[in-house]
C-alpha positions, 0 to 999 in steps of 0.5 A: 169347424167348431160347433156348439150343442147346448142343453140342460142334459138333466140327465144326458140320454142316449138320444143326446149322445147320438146327436153329439156323435153325429155332430162329431163325425161331421165337424172338427170340434163339438162344444157340448154346453151344459146350460145352467139356467138359474130360473129352471129347476134342475133335477141334477146340479151343474157339477153332476150333469157335467160329470154325466156328460163327460162319462157319456162322451169321453170316447170322443176326442173332438168333444169339449164339455163346457158348463155354462151360465148365461146365454148360449149366443154369448158363448157362440159369439165369444168362441168363434162358433160357426154352427149350433147343433140342435136335436130334432125327434119330431115335429113338435121339436122342430116348431120349438127349434125354429123359434130358437133358430130365429133368435140365434140368427138375430144375435149371432152369425152362426147357422143352425144344423138340425140332427136327429138321434139314431132311430133306436134312440128317437123316443128317448128324453130326459123327461122320461128318465126323470119320471123314472127317477121320481117314481123310484123306478131308477132301474128303468132309466138304464135303458135310456142312458150310457152305462157308465153315466147311469152307474154314476148317477145312481150314486148321487143323492138328489 
């Protein structure tokens, strides 16, 4: 079964990776959609985010990394996706994700599957990593990212 896990991954964190790994152990093919919402200000551009995701999940033979502009529902409908994976860390995430699920159900035939990150990664967020980067405390971001992705990220000029 083909599933989608979509996000901005700005940047990808250990929490994202654990959700992708969990999805990969449950489903045949995981399409990791790197959303490029032009109305949103991203810290890293789409090419950089794609590279960081590829470095982070390159060990997974059943994961496909797809940079994508547009509505995720359109990708789901066009690619025979049966389920959309969403990561849940807490009740705040759940409230937001339930709203997205209603939209997805009204525009696709895909089900939504909720997965939480591994417990050790549950408090990880891209916002936290960006906060470290913006305050010139880049080394603190290392604890929340894949080693190879972190090493590449610090070479980017933002």
